[in-house]
C-alpha positions as CSV (number, residue, x, y, z in Angstrom):
1,M,-125.3,-118.7,-5.7
2,Y,-128.5,-120.3,-7.0
3,G,-128.5,-124.0,-6.2
4,S,-125.7,-123.7,-3.6
5,Q,-128.0,-123.8,-0.5
6,Y,-130.5,-126.4,0.7
7,V,-134.2,-125.6,0.0
8,S,-137.1,-125.6,2.4
9,Y,-140.3,-126.7,0.6
10,G,-143.7,-125.3,1.5
11,T,-142.6,-122.4,3.6
12,S,-142.3,-119.5,1.2
13,K,-146.0,-118.5,0.5
14,N,-149.3,-118.3,2.4
15,C,-151.1,-121.6,2.7
16,P,-154.5,-121.5,0.9
17,R,-156.1,-123.4,3.8
18,C,-154.9,-121.5,6.9
19,A,-153.7,-118.3,5.2
20,R,-150.3,-118.5,7.1
21,V,-146.8,-118.9,6.0
22,H,-145.7,-122.2,7.5
23,L,-142.8,-122.4,9.9
24,P,-139.7,-124.3,8.7
25,R,-140.6,-127.3,10.9
26,E,-144.0,-127.4,9.0
27,G,-142.3,-127.8,5.6
28,I,-140.0,-130.4,4.1
29,E,-136.3,-129.7,4.2
30,E,-133.8,-130.6,1.6
31,T,-130.8,-132.6,3.0
32,S,-127.5,-133.9,1.7
33,A,-129.1,-137.3,1.6
34,S,-132.0,-136.3,-0.6
35,R,-129.8,-134.3,-2.9
36,F,-127.3,-137.1,-3.2
37,K,-129.9,-139.7,-4.1
38,L,-131.4,-137.5,-6.7
39,L,-128.0,-136.7,-8.3
40,Q,-127.2,-140.4,-8.3
41,L,-130.2,-140.9,-10.6
42,M,-129.2,-138.0,-12.8
43,G,-125.7,-139.5,-13.0
44,E,-127.2,-142.8,-14.2
45,L,-129.0,-141.0,-17.0
46,V,-126.1,-138.8,-18.0
47,Y,-123.0,-140.9,-17.5
48,A,-124.2,-144.4,-17.6
49,R,-126.1,-143.5,-20.8
50,K,-129.5,-144.6,-19.4
51,H,-131.2,-141.5,-20.8
52,Q,-132.9,-143.6,-23.5
53,Y,-135.6,-146.2,-23.2
54,A,-136.9,-148.0,-26.3
55,G,-135.1,-145.4,-28.4
56,V,-136.8,-142.5,-26.7
57,D,-134.7,-139.9,-24.9
58,Q,-135.6,-138.6,-21.5
59,A,-137.4,-135.3,-21.9
60,D,-136.5,-132.2,-20.1
61,R,-138.2,-132.5,-16.7
62,M,-138.1,-131.5,-13.1
63,F,-136.8,-134.6,-11.2
64,G,-137.7,-135.1,-7.5
65,V,-136.8,-137.5,-4.6
66,L,-138.6,-137.7,-1.3
67,I,-137.1,-139.7,1.6
68,T,-139.5,-140.9,4.4
69,P,-138.8,-143.4,7.2
70,A,-140.8,-146.1,5.3
71,A,-139.9,-145.5,1.6
72,I,-138.0,-143.4,-0.9
73,Y,-140.2,-141.8,-3.6
74,A,-139.2,-140.6,-7.1
75,A,-141.2,-138.5,-9.5
76,H,-140.8,-136.1,-12.4
77,S,-142.9,-133.4,-13.9
78,G,-144.9,-133.8,-17.1
79,Q,-146.2,-136.9,-18.8
80,L,-145.2,-140.2,-17.3
81,H,-145.8,-142.5,-20.2
82,N,-147.2,-145.2,-17.9
83,G,-144.1,-145.1,-15.8
84,F,-141.7,-146.1,-18.7
85,T,-139.4,-143.1,-18.8
86,P,-135.7,-143.5,-18.3
87,F,-135.8,-141.6,-14.9
88,L,-138.6,-143.7,-13.5
89,I,-137.1,-146.9,-14.7
90,A,-133.7,-146.0,-13.0
91,A,-135.6,-145.1,-9.8
92,R,-137.4,-148.4,-9.7
93,G,-134.1,-150.1,-10.3
94,R,-132.9,-148.6,-7.0
95,G,-136.0,-149.8,-5.2
96,Y,-137.7,-146.4,-5.0
97,T,-141.5,-146.0,-5.2
98,T,-142.5,-144.1,-8.3
99,C,-145.4,-141.7,-8.3
100,D,-148.6,-141.3,-10.4
101,E,-149.9,-138.2,-12.1
102,R,-151.9,-135.9,-9.9
103,G,-154.3,-133.0,-10.4
104,P,-157.6,-131.5,-9.1
105,N,-159.7,-134.2,-10.8
106,F,-157.6,-137.2,-9.6
107,P,-158.5,-139.2,-6.4
108,G,-156.4,-138.9,-3.3
109,L,-156.7,-135.1,-2.5
110,L,-155.5,-135.2,1.1
111,D,-153.3,-133.1,3.3
112,V,-150.8,-134.6,5.9
113,R,-153.6,-134.9,8.4
114,F,-155.6,-137.0,5.9
115,R,-158.2,-134.2,5.6
116,P,-159.8,-133.9,2.2
117,I,-158.8,-131.1,-0.1
118,T,-161.6,-129.9,-2.4
119,P,-160.9,-129.9,-6.2
120,D,-161.6,-126.1,-6.2
121,L,-159.1,-125.4,-3.4
122,Y,-156.5,-127.6,-5.1
123,K,-157.2,-126.0,-8.5
124,G,-157.0,-122.5,-7.0
125,T,-153.3,-122.8,-6.4
126,K,-152.6,-122.2,-10.1
127,R,-150.6,-119.0,-10.7
128,G,-149.3,-117.3,-13.8
129,G,-145.8,-118.5,-14.5
130,G,-146.6,-121.8,-12.7
131,Y,-147.5,-125.2,-14.1
132,P,-151.0,-126.8,-13.6
133,P,-151.5,-128.1,-10.0
134,G,-150.2,-131.6,-9.7
135,A,-148.0,-131.5,-12.9
136,C,-144.7,-131.0,-11.0
137,A,-142.6,-133.5,-9.1
138,A,-143.1,-132.2,-5.6
139,P,-146.9,-132.6,-5.3
140,R,-146.7,-136.1,-6.9
141,L,-144.1,-137.1,-4.3
142,I,-146.0,-135.7,-1.4
143,Q,-149.4,-137.0,-2.4
144,Q,-148.1,-140.5,-2.9
145,A,-146.4,-140.5,0.5
146,I,-149.6,-139.2,2.2
147,L,-151.7,-141.9,0.6
148,D,-149.2,-144.6,1.6
149,H,-149.1,-143.3,5.2
150,Q,-152.9,-143.3,5.3
151,R,-153.1,-146.8,4.0
152,R,-150.7,-147.9,6.8
153,N,-152.6,-145.8,9.4
154,Q,-149.2,-144.2,10.1
155,R,-148.9,-140.6,11.5
156,I,-146.8,-138.3,9.4
157,D,-143.8,-136.5,11.0
158,L,-142.5,-134.0,8.4
159,T,-139.3,-133.5,10.4
160,R,-138.3,-137.0,9.3
161,W,-138.9,-136.3,5.6
162,A,-136.4,-134.9,3.2
163,M,-136.9,-133.8,-0.4
164,S,-135.0,-132.5,-3.4
165,E,-135.9,-131.3,-6.9
166,V,-133.4,-130.9,-9.7
167,M,-133.9,-129.7,-13.3
168,Y,-132.8,-132.2,-15.9
169,K,-132.1,-131.0,-19.5
170,S,-131.1,-133.3,-22.3
171,D,-128.9,-130.4,-23.5
172,P,-127.4,-128.8,-20.4
173,T,-125.8,-126.0,-22.5
174,R,-129.1,-124.7,-23.6
175,S,-130.2,-121.5,-21.8
176,P,-133.4,-121.5,-19.7
177,A,-136.6,-120.7,-21.5
178,S,-138.0,-117.3,-21.3
179,G,-139.3,-116.6,-17.8
180,Q,-137.5,-119.6,-16.3
181,D,-134.3,-119.8,-14.2
182,W,-134.0,-123.5,-13.6
183,V,-130.6,-124.7,-14.5
184,H,-129.6,-128.3,-15.3
185,G,-128.3,-130.2,-12.3
186,L,-129.0,-127.6,-9.6
187,T,-131.5,-127.8,-6.8
188,A,-134.7,-126.2,-8.0
189,H,-137.1,-124.0,-6.2
190,S,-140.9,-124.4,-6.5
191,C,-142.8,-122.9,-9.4
192,E,-145.4,-120.3,-8.5
193,T,-148.2,-122.9,-8.4
194,C,-146.2,-125.4,-6.2
195,A,-145.2,-122.6,-3.9
196,R,-148.9,-122.5,-2.9
197,L,-149.9,-126.1,-3.5
198,V,-147.2,-127.7,-1.3
199,P,-148.2,-125.7,1.8
200,L,-151.8,-126.8,1.2
201,L,-150.7,-130.4,1.2
202,L,-148.5,-130.0,4.3
203,C,-151.0,-127.9,6.3
204,T,-151.8,-129.0,9.9
205,H,-153.8,-125.9,10.8
206,E,-157.5,-125.2,10.7
207,A,-159.0,-123.2,7.9
208,D,-159.0,-119.4,8.2
209,W,-162.5,-118.1,7.5
210,T,-162.0,-114.5,8.5
211,H,-161.7,-113.3,5.0
212,D,-165.0,-114.8,4.0
213,F,-167.3,-112.4,5.9
214,D,-167.4,-108.9,7.3
215,T,-166.0,-109.3,10.8
216,T,-166.8,-105.7,11.8
217,A,-170.5,-106.2,11.0
218,F,-170.4,-109.5,12.9
219,T,-169.0,-107.9,16.0
220,R,-171.6,-105.1,15.9
221,M,-174.4,-107.8,16.2
222,F,-173.2,-108.5,19.8
223,K,-172.8,-104.9,21.0
């Protein structure tokens, strides 16, 4: 059943940098801890009636939590309203680090080895049916954690990270929009853009340049 199994993030599509599908140990696994912490926040909004701030309801968004050894991060998709959304306020109340907006024109385009990602490579992960790169919860979580590790000069070990994303809808009875299958309260898979952007952020391999020139002609030069 959809949402009944834990998700592995960053291991389903070819990475734009190395052209490989990353192994499970090179992605971020969902765990019971990451799912529980995210559902705790959803519970606060739904059952403790914290879904409003200053009279504004929490908009339908993808919520995300990333657990690392040094910090727990929280983010949601879409506009952040300077961090004053019910979800982000609830997350800060639990001591979680909330994440800024991201995109190809924002600073801090790095992978987990702290190598720079060009804006064009970042932007090139956009796919039909997906959201703009950096607009979803997962890249915001990952990029904030990467920058914090870089600031602390701390090596990243993805096997010690755990992440979950869950769809939140103000009206859980409403059917998913056309072309979507994200259901309120269930673990969410990546959109088509994030399925390519997340591997790029998590890549530890060197770039694959073989598709950029005619390898047959190159080989002939040395025969």
